[in-house]
C-alpha positions as CSV (number, residue, x, y, z in Angstrom):
1,X,55.9,-31.1,15.2
2,X,57.6,-34.5,14.8
3,X,56.6,-37.4,17.0
4,X,59.3,-38.6,19.4
5,X,61.1,-41.8,18.4
6,X,60.4,-41.4,14.7
7,X,63.0,-40.8,12.1
8,X,61.6,-37.4,11.4
9,X,62.0,-36.4,15.1
10,X,65.6,-37.8,15.2
11,X,66.5,-35.8,12.1
12,X,65.4,-32.6,13.9
13,X,68.1,-33.4,16.5
14,X,70.9,-33.4,13.9
15,X,72.9,-30.2,14.5
16,X,76.1,-28.6,13.2
17,X,77.7,-30.1,16.4
18,X,76.7,-33.6,15.6
19,X,77.7,-33.3,11.9
20,X,81.1,-31.9,13.0
21,X,81.5,-34.8,15.4
22,X,80.7,-37.3,12.7
23,X,83.2,-35.6,10.3
24,X,85.9,-35.6,13.0
25,X,85.2,-39.3,13.6
26,X,85.5,-40.2,10.0
27,X,88.7,-38.2,9.6
28,X,90.1,-40.0,12.7
29,X,89.2,-43.4,11.4
30,X,90.6,-42.5,8.0
31,X,93.9,-41.3,9.4
32,X,94.2,-44.4,11.6
33,X,93.4,-46.9,8.8
34,X,97.0,-47.1,7.5
35,X,98.7,-47.1,10.9
36,X,99.8,-49.9,13.0
37,X,98.0,-49.0,16.2
38,X,100.0,-49.6,19.4
39,X,98.7,-51.1,22.6
40,X,100.4,-48.4,24.7
41,X,98.0,-45.9,23.0
42,X,95.0,-48.1,22.2
43,X,94.4,-49.7,25.6
44,X,94.4,-46.5,27.7
45,X,92.3,-44.9,25.0
46,X,89.8,-47.8,25.1
47,X,89.5,-47.5,28.9
48,X,88.9,-43.7,28.7
49,X,86.3,-44.2,25.9
50,X,84.4,-46.9,27.9
51,X,84.6,-44.8,31.1
52,X,83.3,-41.7,29.1
53,X,80.3,-43.6,27.8
54,X,79.7,-45.2,31.2
55,X,79.6,-41.7,32.7
56,X,77.2,-40.5,30.0
57,X,74.9,-43.5,30.7
58,X,75.0,-42.9,34.4
59,X,74.2,-39.3,33.9
60,X,71.5,-39.8,31.3
61,X,69.7,-42.3,33.7
62,X,69.3,-39.5,36.2
63,X,68.6,-36.5,34.0
64,X,64.9,-35.5,34.0
65,X,65.4,-32.9,31.3
66,X,63.1,-29.9,31.6
67,X,61.1,-31.6,34.3
68,X,63.1,-31.1,37.5
69,X,66.6,-30.0,38.6
70,X,68.7,-33.1,38.5
71,X,71.0,-33.3,41.5
72,X,71.3,-37.1,41.8
73,X,73.9,-39.6,40.5
74,X,76.9,-37.9,39.0
75,X,75.1,-34.6,39.1
76,X,75.6,-34.6,42.9
77,X,79.3,-34.4,42.3
78,X,79.6,-32.3,39.1
79,X,77.2,-30.2,37.0
80,X,78.2,-31.4,33.6
81,X,78.8,-35.1,33.6
82,X,77.5,-35.6,30.0
83,X,80.0,-33.0,28.7
84,X,82.8,-34.6,30.6
85,X,81.8,-38.0,29.2
86,X,81.8,-36.6,25.7
87,X,85.3,-35.1,26.2
88,X,86.5,-38.4,27.6
89,X,85.2,-40.3,24.6
90,X,86.8,-37.8,22.2
91,X,90.2,-38.1,24.1
92,X,89.9,-41.9,24.2
93,X,89.2,-42.3,20.5
94,X,92.1,-39.9,19.8
95,X,94.4,-42.0,21.9
96,X,93.2,-45.2,20.3
97,X,93.9,-43.7,16.9
98,X,97.2,-42.4,18.1
99,X,96.2,-38.9,16.9
100,X,97.4,-36.2,19.3
101,X,96.1,-33.5,17.0
102,X,92.5,-34.5,17.4
103,X,93.2,-34.8,21.2
104,X,94.6,-31.3,21.3
105,X,91.8,-29.9,19.1
106,X,89.2,-31.6,21.3
107,X,90.6,-30.0,24.4
108,X,90.8,-26.5,22.8
109,X,87.3,-26.7,21.3
110,X,85.8,-28.0,24.6
111,X,87.4,-25.5,27.0
112,X,87.6,-22.4,24.7
113,X,84.3,-22.7,22.8
114,X,81.9,-25.4,23.9
115,X,82.0,-25.2,27.7
116,X,81.7,-21.3,27.9
117,X,79.0,-21.3,25.2
118,X,76.9,-24.0,27.0
119,X,77.3,-22.4,30.4
120,X,76.0,-19.1,29.0
121,X,73.2,-20.7,27.0
122,X,72.0,-23.1,29.7
123,X,72.4,-21.0,32.8
124,X,69.7,-18.5,31.9
125,X,67.3,-21.3,31.0
126,X,68.0,-23.1,34.3
127,X,67.5,-20.0,36.3
128,X,64.2,-19.4,34.5
129,X,63.1,-23.0,35.1
130,X,64.4,-23.7,38.6
131,X,65.1,-20.3,40.2
132,X,66.8,-20.3,43.6
133,X,67.2,-24.1,43.7
134,X,69.4,-23.8,40.6
135,X,71.4,-20.8,42.1
136,X,72.1,-22.8,45.3
137,X,73.1,-25.9,43.3
138,X,75.2,-23.8,40.9
139,X,77.2,-22.3,43.8
140,X,77.7,-25.7,45.5
141,X,78.6,-28.0,42.6
142,X,81.5,-27.4,40.3
143,X,81.2,-27.4,36.5
144,X,83.9,-29.9,35.5
145,X,86.1,-31.0,38.5
146,X,83.9,-33.2,40.7
147,X,83.4,-32.6,44.4
148,X,84.8,-35.2,46.7
149,X,81.5,-35.5,48.6
150,X,78.0,-35.5,47.1
151,X,75.9,-32.4,47.1
152,X,74.0,-32.2,50.4
153,X,70.8,-31.0,48.7
154,X,70.6,-33.8,46.2
155,X,67.3,-35.4,45.4
156,X,66.1,-38.9,45.8
157,X,65.8,-40.1,42.1
158,X,67.3,-43.4,41.2
159,X,69.0,-44.3,37.9
160,X,66.5,-45.6,35.3
161,X,67.0,-47.3,32.0
162,X,63.7,-45.7,30.9
163,X,65.2,-42.3,31.6
164,X,68.3,-43.3,29.6
165,X,66.0,-44.0,26.6
166,X,64.0,-40.8,27.1
167,X,67.3,-39.0,26.8
168,X,68.3,-41.0,23.7
169,X,71.6,-42.0,25.3
170,X,71.1,-45.6,24.3
171,X,71.5,-44.4,20.7
172,X,74.7,-42.5,21.6
173,X,76.0,-45.6,23.3
174,X,75.3,-47.6,20.1
175,X,77.2,-45.0,18.1
176,X,80.1,-45.2,20.5
177,X,80.1,-49.0,20.3
178,X,80.2,-48.9,16.5
179,X,83.2,-46.5,16.6
180,X,84.8,-48.7,19.2
181,X,84.3,-51.8,17.0
182,X,85.9,-50.0,14.1
183,X,88.9,-49.0,16.2
184,X,89.2,-52.5,17.6
185,X,89.2,-53.9,14.0
186,X,91.9,-51.4,13.0
187,X,93.9,-52.5,16.1
188,X,93.8,-56.2,15.6
189,X,94.0,-56.5,11.8
């Protein structure tokens, strides 16, 4: 087994999903390279992208993956803040690149395939790990449209940069930043 934080370990985390996301990103950058990007698309897209990564960082700083049921931070409002953040980043980049086709494809892929697949895959694992606590949380907290008030049974964990790093979200944020810089270059050139 590979040691965490080594290149060998990181390569074990490369999946078809991450390769597909990279391909979509490259295609999006390629299609945007010859366009004059417009502020009316770029600026809202940039805000959505930044908000999506901010949500992912907030969530990753609370997520004690496979250790305890996470019910703090954004998880006290919605079960899947990392997925919502990813969708926001996809939509934001698509808007920045003025590419409605990737935006539509992102929505379709997310709601038709990804969300149902993850729900089925993770639900059984969470029931096995956390039992009735998961079932109560699952009933009380929506999957994708946040509650207006925090979950009353939420824990007491605080956000932690160390937890962000344990979840490798700092690496995701760096990747989002690189993509953002590329889009910014395409916008200002």
